[in-house]
PyMOL Python script that loads the backbone (N, CA, C, O; Angstrom):
from pymol import cmd

cmd.read_pdbstr("""\
ATOM      1  N   MET A   1    -271.171-146.142  -9.346  1.00  0.00           N
ATOM      2  CA  MET A   1    -271.922-144.435  -8.945  1.00  0.00           C
ATOM      3  C   MET A   1    -270.808-144.145  -7.687  1.00  0.00           C
ATOM      4  O   MET A   1    -270.030-143.191  -7.678  1.00  0.00           O
ATOM      5  N   ALA A   2    -270.931-145.388  -6.423  1.00  0.00           N
ATOM      6  CA  ALA A   2    -270.075-145.434  -5.589  1.00  0.00           C
ATOM      7  C   ALA A   2    -268.892-145.168  -5.571  1.00  0.00           C
ATOM      8  O   ALA A   2    -268.446-144.519  -4.625  1.00  0.00           O
ATOM      9  N   ALA A   3    -268.047-145.606  -6.631  1.00  0.00           N
ATOM     10  CA  ALA A   3    -266.597-145.277  -6.472  1.00  0.00           C
ATOM     11  C   ALA A   3    -266.449-143.902  -7.105  1.00  0.00           C
ATOM     12  O   ALA A   3    -265.325-143.402  -7.146  1.00  0.00           O
ATOM     13  N   ALA A   4    -267.505-143.250  -7.604  1.00  0.00           N
ATOM     14  CA  ALA A   4    -267.115-141.653  -8.258  1.00  0.00           C
ATOM     15  C   ALA A   4    -267.845-140.675  -6.963  1.00  0.00           C
ATOM     16  O   ALA A   4    -267.507-139.522  -6.692  1.00  0.00           O
ATOM     17  N   ILE A   5    -268.765-141.361  -6.370  1.00  0.00           N
ATOM     18  CA  ILE A   5    -269.287-140.063  -5.250  1.00  0.00           C
ATOM     19  C   ILE A   5    -268.591-140.203  -3.987  1.00  0.00           C
ATOM     20  O   ILE A   5    -268.538-139.199  -3.278  1.00  0.00           O
ATOM     21  N   PHE A   6    -268.131-141.111  -3.644  1.00  0.00           N
ATOM     22  CA  PHE A   6    -267.430-141.403  -2.311  1.00  0.00           C
ATOM     23  C   PHE A   6    -266.385-140.712  -1.919  1.00  0.00           C
ATOM     24  O   PHE A   6    -266.210-140.326  -0.764  1.00  0.00           O
ATOM     25  N   PRO A   7    -265.353-140.450  -3.214  1.00  0.00           N
ATOM     26  CA  PRO A   7    -264.219-139.583  -2.962  1.00  0.00           C
ATOM     27  C   PRO A   7    -264.797-138.143  -3.552  1.00  0.00           C
ATOM     28  O   PRO A   7    -263.934-137.318  -3.252  1.00  0.00           O
ATOM     29  N   ALA A   8    -265.647-137.616  -4.109  1.00  0.00           N
ATOM     30  CA  ALA A   8    -265.924-136.820  -4.520  1.00  0.00           C
ATOM     31  C   ALA A   8    -265.423-135.367  -3.683  1.00  0.00           C
ATOM     32  O   ALA A   8    -265.783-135.179  -2.521  1.00  0.00           O
ATOM     33  N   GLY A   9    -264.605-134.437  -4.378  1.00  0.00           N
ATOM     34  CA  GLY A   9    -264.390-133.349  -3.565  1.00  0.00           C
ATOM     35  C   GLY A   9    -263.255-133.490  -2.636  1.00  0.00           C
ATOM     36  O   GLY A   9    -263.057-132.514  -1.913  1.00  0.00           O
ATOM     37  N   THR A  10    -262.389-134.605  -2.491  1.00  0.00           N
ATOM     38  CA  THR A  10    -261.244-134.693  -2.036  1.00  0.00           C
ATOM     39  C   THR A  10    -260.266-134.421  -3.137  1.00  0.00           C
ATOM     40  O   THR A  10    -260.547-134.192  -4.314  1.00  0.00           O
ATOM     41  N   GLU A  11    -259.067-134.477  -2.586  1.00  0.00           N
ATOM     42  CA  GLU A  11    -258.036-133.531  -3.097  1.00  0.00           C
ATOM     43  C   GLU A  11    -257.618-134.752  -4.217  1.00  0.00           C
ATOM     44  O   GLU A  11    -257.035-134.449  -5.258  1.00  0.00           O
ATOM     45  N   HIS A  12    -257.993-136.224  -3.877  1.00  0.00           N
ATOM     46  CA  HIS A  12    -256.895-137.216  -4.600  1.00  0.00           C
ATOM     47  C   HIS A  12    -258.361-137.810  -5.089  1.00  0.00           C
ATOM     48  O   HIS A  12    -258.400-139.012  -4.830  1.00  0.00           O
ATOM     49  N   ALA A  13    -259.464-137.388  -5.657  1.00  0.00           N
ATOM     50  CA  ALA A  13    -260.671-137.997  -6.050  1.00  0.00           C
ATOM     51  C   ALA A  13    -260.454-138.393  -7.324  1.00  0.00           C
ATOM     52  O   ALA A  13    -261.399-139.145  -7.560  1.00  0.00           O
ATOM     53  N   PRO A  14    -259.760-138.333  -8.296  1.00  0.00           N
ATOM     54  CA  PRO A  14    -259.483-139.142  -9.637  1.00  0.00           C
ATOM     55  C   PRO A  14    -258.856-140.009  -9.273  1.00  0.00           C
ATOM     56  O   PRO A  14    -259.295-140.972  -9.901  1.00  0.00           O
ATOM     57  N   GLU A  15    -257.804-140.457  -8.423  1.00  0.00           N
ATOM     58  CA  GLU A  15    -257.067-141.647  -8.104  1.00  0.00           C
ATOM     59  C   GLU A  15    -257.588-142.644  -7.191  1.00  0.00           C
ATOM     60  O   GLU A  15    -257.158-143.796  -7.133  1.00  0.00           O
ATOM     61  N   ILE A  16    -258.703-142.085  -6.342  1.00  0.00           N
ATOM     62  CA  ILE A  16    -259.183-143.153  -5.779  1.00  0.00           C
ATOM     63  C   ILE A  16    -260.556-143.385  -6.647  1.00  0.00           C
ATOM     64  O   ILE A  16    -261.212-144.381  -6.341  1.00  0.00           O
ATOM     65  N   THR A  17    -261.015-142.597  -7.642  1.00  0.00           N
ATOM     66  CA  THR A  17    -262.134-143.280  -8.527  1.00  0.00           C
ATOM     67  C   THR A  17    -261.648-144.497  -8.925  1.00  0.00           C
ATOM     68  O   THR A  17    -262.029-145.652  -8.735  1.00  0.00           O
ATOM     69  N   ARG A  18    -260.637-143.955  -9.577  1.00  0.00           N
ATOM     70  CA  ARG A  18    -259.980-144.997 -10.595  1.00  0.00           C
ATOM     71  C   ARG A  18    -259.871-146.362  -9.774  1.00  0.00           C
ATOM     72  O   ARG A  18    -260.316-147.465 -10.094  1.00  0.00           O
ATOM     73  N   GLN A  19    -259.199-146.015  -8.693  1.00  0.00           N
ATOM     74  CA  GLN A  19    -258.819-147.638  -7.750  1.00  0.00           C
ATOM     75  C   GLN A  19    -260.083-148.259  -7.543  1.00  0.00           C
ATOM     76  O   GLN A  19    -260.150-149.402  -7.994  1.00  0.00           O
ATOM     77  N   LEU A  20    -261.147-147.801  -6.961  1.00  0.00           N
ATOM     78  CA  LEU A  20    -262.503-148.155  -6.656  1.00  0.00           C
ATOM     79  C   LEU A  20    -263.002-148.785  -7.942  1.00  0.00           C
ATOM     80  O   LEU A  20    -263.256-149.989  -7.969  1.00  0.00           O
ATOM     81  N   THR A  21    -263.155-147.997  -9.031  1.00  0.00           N
ATOM     82  CA  THR A  21    -263.411-148.620 -10.030  1.00  0.00           C
ATOM     83  C   THR A  21    -263.181-149.959 -10.569  1.00  0.00           C
ATOM     84  O   THR A  21    -263.967-150.799 -11.006  1.00  0.00           O
ATOM     85  N   THR A  22    -261.751-149.949 -10.413  1.00  0.00           N
ATOM     86  CA  THR A  22    -261.108-150.974 -11.008  1.00  0.00           C
ATOM     87  C   THR A  22    -261.416-152.368  -9.898  1.00  0.00           C
ATOM     88  O   THR A  22    -261.603-153.534 -10.245  1.00  0.00           O
ATOM     89  N   ARG A  23    -261.399-151.895  -8.688  1.00  0.00           N
ATOM     90  CA  ARG A  23    -261.398-152.904  -7.792  1.00  0.00           C
ATOM     91  C   ARG A  23    -263.250-153.583  -7.603  1.00  0.00           C
ATOM     92  O   ARG A  23    -263.553-154.633  -7.037  1.00  0.00           O
ATOM     93  N   PHE A  24    -264.243-152.564  -8.288  1.00  0.00           N
ATOM     94  CA  PHE A  24    -265.230-153.422  -8.180  1.00  0.00           C
ATOM     95  C   PHE A  24    -265.637-154.004  -9.190  1.00  0.00           C
ATOM     96  O   PHE A  24    -266.479-154.900  -9.138  1.00  0.00           O
ATOM     97  N   ALA A  25    -264.878-153.409 -10.706  1.00  0.00           N
ATOM     98  CA  ALA A  25    -265.123-154.495 -11.823  1.00  0.00           C
ATOM     99  C   ALA A  25    -264.399-155.497 -11.443  1.00  0.00           C
ATOM    100  O   ALA A  25    -264.940-156.544 -11.799  1.00  0.00           O
ATOM    101  N   ASP A  26    -262.973-155.751 -10.626  1.00  0.00           N
ATOM    102  CA  ASP A  26    -262.449-157.413 -10.190  1.00  0.00           C
ATOM    103  C   ASP A  26    -263.184-157.739  -9.573  1.00  0.00           C
ATOM    104  O   ASP A  26    -263.563-158.759 -10.148  1.00  0.00           O
ATOM    105  N   GLU A  27    -264.002-157.591  -8.353  1.00  0.00           N
ATOM    106  CA  GLU A  27    -264.516-157.954  -7.238  1.00  0.00           C
ATOM    107  C   GLU A  27    -266.029-158.576  -7.800  1.00  0.00           C
ATOM    108  O   GLU A  27    -266.396-159.724  -7.552  1.00  0.00           O
ATOM    109  N   PHE A  28    -266.792-157.632  -8.569  1.00  0.00           N
ATOM    110  CA  PHE A  28    -268.169-158.373  -9.332  1.00  0.00           C
ATOM    111  C   PHE A  28    -268.379-158.673 -10.652  1.00  0.00           C
ATOM    112  O   PHE A  28    -269.449-158.758 -11.256  1.00  0.00           O
ATOM    113  N   GLY A  29    -266.945-158.868 -11.151  1.00  0.00           N
ATOM    114  CA  GLY A  29    -267.066-159.000 -12.387  1.00  0.00           C
ATOM    115  C   GLY A  29    -267.716-158.336 -13.822  1.00  0.00           C
ATOM    116  O   GLY A  29    -268.164-158.836 -14.854  1.00  0.00           O
ATOM    117  N   TYR A  30    -267.508-156.818 -13.286  1.00  0.00           N
ATOM    118  CA  TYR A  30    -267.903-156.169 -14.625  1.00  0.00           C
ATOM    119  C   TYR A  30    -266.713-155.558 -15.308  1.00  0.00           C
ATOM    120  O   TYR A  30    -265.671-155.312 -14.701  1.00  0.00           O
ATOM    121  N   ALA A  31    -266.911-155.298 -16.697  1.00  0.00           N
ATOM    122  CA  ALA A  31    -265.900-154.549 -17.587  1.00  0.00           C
ATOM    123  C   ALA A  31    -265.933-153.347 -16.976  1.00  0.00           C
ATOM    124  O   ALA A  31    -267.052-153.039 -16.566  1.00  0.00           O
ATOM    125  N   VAL A  32    -264.937-152.449 -16.753  1.00  0.00           N
ATOM    126  CA  VAL A  32    -264.613-151.624 -16.347  1.00  0.00           C
ATOM    127  C   VAL A  32    -264.957-150.352 -17.235  1.00  0.00           C
ATOM    128  O   VAL A  32    -265.373-149.321 -16.706  1.00  0.00           O
ATOM    129  N   ASP A  33    -264.753-150.473 -18.708  1.00  0.00           N
ATOM    130  CA  ASP A  33    -265.582-149.686 -19.576  1.00  0.00           C
ATOM    131  C   ASP A  33    -267.381-149.466 -19.506  1.00  0.00           C
ATOM    132  O   ASP A  33    -268.071-148.467 -19.713  1.00  0.00           O
ATOM    133  N   ASP A  34    -267.666-150.584 -19.201  1.00  0.00           N
ATOM    134  CA  ASP A  34    -269.341-150.595 -18.667  1.00  0.00           C
ATOM    135  C   ASP A  34    -269.653-149.812 -17.666  1.00  0.00           C
ATOM    136  O   ASP A  34    -270.716-149.204 -17.532  1.00  0.00           O
ATOM    137  N   LEU A  35    -268.327-149.810 -16.626  1.00  0.00           N
ATOM    138  CA  LEU A  35    -269.075-149.142 -15.335  1.00  0.00           C
ATOM    139  C   LEU A  35    -268.513-147.504 -15.329  1.00  0.00           C
ATOM    140  O   LEU A  35    -268.748-146.630 -14.495  1.00  0.00           O
ATOM    141  N   LEU A  36    -267.597-147.427 -16.709  1.00  0.00           N
ATOM    142  CA  LEU A  36    -267.351-146.261 -17.148  1.00  0.00           C
ATOM    143  C   LEU A  36    -268.686-145.238 -17.968  1.00  0.00           C
ATOM    144  O   LEU A  36    -268.993-144.066 -17.748  1.00  0.00           O
ATOM    145  N   LEU A  37    -269.203-146.118 -18.839  1.00  0.00           N
ATOM    146  CA  LEU A  37    -270.463-145.654 -19.633  1.00  0.00           C
ATOM    147  C   LEU A  37    -271.420-145.507 -18.423  1.00  0.00           C
ATOM    148  O   LEU A  37    -271.931-144.388 -18.399  1.00  0.00           O
ATOM    149  N   TYR A  38    -271.783-146.273 -17.471  1.00  0.00           N
ATOM    150  CA  TYR A  38    -272.819-145.957 -16.880  1.00  0.00           C
ATOM    151  C   TYR A  38    -272.583-144.963 -15.782  1.00  0.00           C
ATOM    152  O   TYR A  38    -273.490-144.458 -15.120  1.00  0.00           O
ATOM    153  N   ARG A  39    -271.198-144.696 -15.621  1.00  0.00           N
ATOM    154  CA  ARG A  39    -271.159-143.377 -14.830  1.00  0.00           C
ATOM    155  C   ARG A  39    -271.408-142.134 -15.857  1.00  0.00           C
ATOM    156  O   ARG A  39    -271.979-141.096 -15.523  1.00  0.00           O
ATOM    157  N   ALA A  40    -270.849-142.422 -17.259  1.00  0.00           N
ATOM    158  CA  ALA A  40    -271.616-140.946 -18.058  1.00  0.00           C
ATOM    159  C   ALA A  40    -272.753-140.730 -17.834  1.00  0.00           C
ATOM    160  O   ALA A  40    -273.142-139.663 -17.359  1.00  0.00           O
ATOM    161  N   ALA A  41    -273.884-142.189 -18.283  1.00  0.00           N
ATOM    162  CA  ALA A  41    -275.117-142.194 -18.314  1.00  0.00           C
ATOM    163  C   ALA A  41    -275.546-141.303 -17.116  1.00  0.00           C
ATOM    164  O   ALA A  41    -276.103-140.222 -17.303  1.00  0.00           O
ATOM    165  N   TYR A  42    -275.310-141.717 -16.067  1.00  0.00           N
ATOM    166  CA  TYR A  42    -275.645-141.128 -14.691  1.00  0.00           C
ATOM    167  C   TYR A  42    -275.467-139.147 -14.751  1.00  0.00           C
ATOM    168  O   TYR A  42    -276.367-138.344 -14.503  1.00  0.00           O
ATOM    169  N   ALA A  43    -274.298-138.888 -15.081  1.00  0.00           N
ATOM    170  CA  ALA A  43    -273.791-138.031 -15.305  1.00  0.00           C
ATOM    171  C   ALA A  43    -274.584-137.113 -15.923  1.00  0.00           C
ATOM    172  O   ALA A  43    -274.784-136.027 -15.380  1.00  0.00           O
ATOM    173  N   MET A  44    -275.279-137.507 -17.445  1.00  0.00           N
ATOM    174  CA  MET A  44    -276.181-136.796 -18.258  1.00  0.00           C
ATOM    175  C   MET A  44    -277.327-136.863 -17.753  1.00  0.00           C
ATOM    176  O   MET A  44    -277.910-135.779 -17.775  1.00  0.00           O
ATOM    177  N   ALA A  45    -278.185-138.129 -17.070  1.00  0.00           N
ATOM    178  CA  ALA A  45    -279.114-137.965 -16.666  1.00  0.00           C
ATOM    179  C   ALA A  45    -279.608-137.134 -15.757  1.00  0.00           C
ATOM    180  O   ALA A  45    -280.774-136.741 -15.739  1.00  0.00           O
ATOM    181  N   THR A  46    -278.721-136.829 -14.952  1.00  0.00           N
ATOM    182  CA  THR A  46    -278.955-136.175 -13.461  1.00  0.00           C
ATOM    183  C   THR A  46    -278.340-134.922 -13.459  1.00  0.00           C
ATOM    184  O   THR A  46    -278.640-134.363 -12.404  1.00  0.00           O
ATOM    185  N   SER A  47    -277.436-134.042 -14.326  1.00  0.00           N
ATOM    186  CA  SER A  47    -276.943-133.011 -14.545  1.00  0.00           C
ATOM    187  C   SER A  47    -277.683-131.845 -13.916  1.00  0.00           C
ATOM    188  O   SER A  47    -276.995-130.951 -13.424  1.00  0.00           O
ATOM    189  N   ASP A  48    -279.031-131.749 -13.873  1.00  0.00           N
ATOM    190  CA  ASP A  48    -279.712-130.727 -13.589  1.00  0.00           C
ATOM    191  C   ASP A  48    -280.853-131.435 -12.745  1.00  0.00           C
ATOM    192  O   ASP A  48    -282.001-130.991 -12.758  1.00  0.00           O
ATOM    193  N   ALA A  49    -280.604-132.207 -12.238  1.00  0.00           N
ATOM    194  CA  ALA A  49    -281.888-132.871 -11.552  1.00  0.00           C
ATOM    195  C   ALA A  49    -281.883-132.187 -10.049  1.00  0.00           C
ATOM    196  O   ALA A  49    -282.857-132.377  -9.321  1.00  0.00           O
ATOM    197  N   PHE A  50    -280.928-131.501  -9.662  1.00  0.00           N
ATOM    198  CA  PHE A  50    -281.040-131.016  -8.139  1.00  0.00           C
ATOM    199  C   PHE A  50    -281.256-129.157  -8.223  1.00  0.00           C
ATOM    200  O   PHE A  50    -281.517-128.433  -7.262  1.00  0.00           O
ATOM    201  N   ALA A  51    -281.090-128.804  -9.398  1.00  0.00           N
ATOM    202  CA  ALA A  51    -280.843-127.500  -9.329  1.00  0.00           C
ATOM    203  C   ALA A  51    -281.248-127.051 -10.922  1.00  0.00           C
ATOM    204  O   ALA A  51    -280.664-127.397 -11.949  1.00  0.00           O
ATOM    205  N   PRO A  52    -282.404-126.193 -10.795  1.00  0.00           N
ATOM    206  CA  PRO A  52    -282.676-125.822 -12.486  1.00  0.00           C
ATOM    207  C   PRO A  52    -281.384-125.532 -13.329  1.00  0.00           C
ATOM    208  O   PRO A  52    -280.313-125.429 -12.732  1.00  0.00           O
ATOM    209  N   GLY A  53    -281.417-125.451 -14.141  1.00  0.00           N
ATOM    210  CA  GLY A  53    -280.305-124.709 -14.850  1.00  0.00           C
ATOM    211  C   GLY A  53    -279.208-125.133 -14.842  1.00  0.00           C
ATOM    212  O   GLY A  53    -278.421-124.542 -15.582  1.00  0.00           O
ATOM    213  N   GLY A  54    -278.704-126.244 -14.076  1.00  0.00           N
ATOM    214  CA  GLY A  54    -277.257-126.857 -13.486  1.00  0.00           C
ATOM    215  C   GLY A  54    -276.487-125.740 -12.073  1.00  0.00           C
ATOM    216  O   GLY A  54    -275.299-125.763 -11.752  1.00  0.00           O
ATOM    217  N   GLY A  55    -277.347-125.040 -11.576  1.00  0.00           N
ATOM    218  CA  GLY A  55    -276.754-124.204 -10.570  1.00  0.00           C
ATOM    219  C   GLY A  55    -276.298-124.589  -9.159  1.00  0.00           C
ATOM    220  O   GLY A  55    -276.463-123.918  -8.140  1.00  0.00           O
ATOM    221  N   ASP A  56    -275.594-125.988  -9.288  1.00  0.00           N
ATOM    222  CA  ASP A  56    -275.565-126.650  -7.864  1.00  0.00           C
ATOM    223  C   ASP A  56    -274.299-127.291  -7.960  1.00  0.00           C
ATOM    224  O   ASP A  56    -273.765-127.341  -9.068  1.00  0.00           O
ATOM    225  N   GLU A  57    -273.614-127.898  -6.750  1.00  0.00           N
ATOM    226  CA  GLU A  57    -272.446-128.759  -7.223  1.00  0.00           C
ATOM    227  C   GLU A  57    -272.700-130.114  -7.857  1.00  0.00           C
ATOM    228  O   GLU A  57    -271.715-130.733  -8.260  1.00  0.00           O
ATOM    229  N   HIS A  58    -273.515-130.473  -7.949  1.00  0.00           N
ATOM    230  CA  HIS A  58    -273.838-131.884  -8.492  1.00  0.00           C
ATOM    231  C   HIS A  58    -273.541-131.445 -10.052  1.00  0.00           C
ATOM    232  O   HIS A  58    -272.908-132.236 -10.752  1.00  0.00           O
ATOM    233  N   PHE A  59    -273.906-130.427 -10.502  1.00  0.00           N
ATOM    234  CA  PHE A  59    -273.834-130.386 -12.015  1.00  0.00           C
ATOM    235  C   PHE A  59    -272.415-130.142 -12.515  1.00  0.00           C
ATOM    236  O   PHE A  59    -272.068-130.404 -13.667  1.00  0.00           O
ATOM    237  N   ALA A  60    -271.395-129.483 -11.326  1.00  0.00           N
ATOM    238  CA  ALA A  60    -270.023-129.234 -11.377  1.00  0.00           C
ATOM    239  C   ALA A  60    -269.560-130.617 -11.420  1.00  0.00           C
ATOM    240  O   ALA A  60    -268.558-130.872 -12.088  1.00  0.00           O
ATOM    241  N   TRP A  61    -270.215-131.606 -10.740  1.00  0.00           N
ATOM    242  CA  TRP A  61    -269.447-132.916 -10.609  1.00  0.00           C
ATOM    243  C   TRP A  61    -269.759-133.808 -11.734  1.00  0.00           C
ATOM    244  O   TRP A  61    -268.945-134.682 -12.032  1.00  0.00           O
ATOM    245  N   CYS A  62    -270.806-133.684 -12.360  1.00  0.00           N
ATOM    246  CA  CYS A  62    -271.534-134.079 -13.775  1.00  0.00           C
ATOM    247  C   CYS A  62    -270.241-134.004 -14.786  1.00  0.00           C
ATOM    248  O   CYS A  62    -269.495-134.811 -15.339  1.00  0.00           O
ATOM    249  N   VAL A  63    -270.427-132.305 -14.700  1.00  0.00           N
ATOM    250  CA  VAL A  63    -268.926-132.031 -15.849  1.00  0.00           C
ATOM    251  C   VAL A  63    -267.772-132.481 -15.692  1.00  0.00           C
ATOM    252  O   VAL A  63    -267.016-132.607 -16.655  1.00  0.00           O
ATOM    253  N   THR A  64    -267.338-132.885 -14.167  1.00  0.00           N
ATOM    254  CA  THR A  64    -266.201-133.631 -14.094  1.00  0.00           C
ATOM    255  C   THR A  64    -266.088-135.001 -14.789  1.00  0.00           C
ATOM    256  O   THR A  64    -265.326-135.412 -15.665  1.00  0.00           O
ATOM    257  N   VAL A  65    -266.900-135.461 -14.242  1.00  0.00           N
ATOM    258  CA  VAL A  65    -267.113-137.092 -14.745  1.00  0.00           C
ATOM    259  C   VAL A  65    -267.102-137.093 -16.287  1.00  0.00           C
ATOM    260  O   VAL A  65    -266.379-137.903 -16.867  1.00  0.00           O
ATOM    261  N   LEU A  66    -267.902-136.189 -17.009  1.00  0.00           N
ATOM    262  CA  LEU A  66    -268.010-136.036 -18.486  1.00  0.00           C
ATOM    263  C   LEU A  66    -266.544-135.791 -18.987  1.00  0.00           C
ATOM    264  O   LEU A  66    -266.102-136.291 -20.021  1.00  0.00           O
ATOM    265  N   GLU A  67    -265.799-134.927 -18.103  1.00  0.00           N
ATOM    266  CA  GLU A  67    -264.256-134.850 -18.664  1.00  0.00           C
ATOM    267  C   GLU A  67    -263.338-135.730 -18.287  1.00  0.00           C
ATOM    268  O   GLU A  67    -262.195-135.618 -18.730  1.00  0.00           O
ATOM    269  N   ASP A  68    -263.637-136.646 -17.500  1.00  0.00           N
ATOM    270  CA  ASP A  68    -262.521-137.501 -17.081  1.00  0.00           C
ATOM    271  C   ASP A  68    -262.487-138.438 -18.633  1.00  0.00           C
ATOM    272  O   ASP A  68    -263.436-138.993 -19.187  1.00  0.00           O
ATOM    273  N   PRO A  69    -260.969-138.366 -19.091  1.00  0.00           N
ATOM    274  CA  PRO A  69    -260.539-138.937 -20.067  1.00  0.00           C
ATOM    275  C   PRO A  69    -261.148-140.369 -20.268  1.00  0.00           C
ATOM    276  O   PRO A  69    -261.497-140.881 -21.332  1.00  0.00           O
ATOM    277  N   ALA A  70    -261.195-140.892 -19.020  1.00  0.00           N
ATOM    278  CA  ALA A  70    -261.360-142.632 -19.351  1.00  0.00           C
ATOM    279  C   ALA A  70    -262.759-142.991 -19.481  1.00  0.00           C
ATOM    280  O   ALA A  70    -263.073-144.074 -19.975  1.00  0.00           O
ATOM    281  N   VAL A  71    -263.933-141.856 -18.925  1.00  0.00           N
ATOM    282  CA  VAL A  71    -264.975-141.673 -18.998  1.00  0.00           C
ATOM    283  C   VAL A  71    -265.464-141.418 -20.540  1.00  0.00           C
ATOM    284  O   VAL A  71    -266.366-142.059 -21.079  1.00  0.00           O
ATOM    285  N   ALA A  72    -264.686-140.339 -21.173  1.00  0.00           N
ATOM    286  CA  ALA A  72    -264.798-140.000 -22.495  1.00  0.00           C
ATOM    287  C   ALA A  72    -264.577-141.085 -23.459  1.00  0.00           C
ATOM    288  O   ALA A  72    -265.315-141.248 -24.431  1.00  0.00           O
ATOM    289  N   GLU A  73    -263.504-141.870 -23.180  1.00  0.00           N
ATOM    290  CA  GLU A  73    -262.950-143.028 -23.949  1.00  0.00           C
ATOM    291  C   GLU A  73    -264.011-143.973 -24.239  1.00  0.00           C
ATOM    292  O   GLU A  73    -264.252-144.393 -25.371  1.00  0.00           O
ATOM    293  N   SER A  74    -264.678-144.317 -23.122  1.00  0.00           N
ATOM    294  CA  SER A  74    -266.050-145.305 -23.149  1.00  0.00           C
ATOM    295  C   SER A  74    -267.026-144.594 -23.728  1.00  0.00           C
ATOM    296  O   SER A  74    -268.049-145.268 -23.853  1.00  0.00           O
ATOM    297  N   LEU A  75    -267.109-143.585 -24.099  1.00  0.00           N
ATOM    298  CA  LEU A  75    -268.211-143.373 -24.926  1.00  0.00           C
ATOM    299  C   LEU A  75    -267.830-143.318 -26.465  1.00  0.00           C
ATOM    300  O   LEU A  75    -268.576-142.973 -27.382  1.00  0.00           O
ATOM    301  N   HIS A  76    -266.658-143.686 -26.542  1.00  0.00           N
ATOM    302  CA  HIS A  76    -266.170-143.922 -28.101  1.00  0.00           C
ATOM    303  C   HIS A  76    -266.209-145.087 -28.471  1.00  0.00           C
ATOM    304  O   HIS A  76    -266.070-145.341 -29.667  1.00  0.00           O
ATOM    305  N   ARG A  77    -266.379-145.937 -27.677  1.00  0.00           N
ATOM    306  CA  ARG A  77    -265.757-147.520 -27.753  1.00  0.00           C
ATOM    307  C   ARG A  77    -267.303-148.426 -28.349  1.00  0.00           C
ATOM    308  O   ARG A  77    -267.272-149.642 -28.537  1.00  0.00           O
TER     309      ARG A  77
END
""", "prot")
cmd.dss("prot")
cmd.show_as("cartoon", "prot")
cmd.util.cbc("prot")
cmd.orient("prot")
């Protein structure tokens, strides 16, 4: 989650997230697909955890996570 949360809201967030995810996978021996799947699960589980009905920035972030083509692809594997 750190790979996605750290750069959130920055201009280059998608690229930074991709680079950090790859680096964490390499450094800690995880499969990138597993990290993407965990990110999708976190987004689904917490999308409305902070504001009823998803009326906050976290909900928007969760939508962005689930719209990421790499994350979406991990859900189909």
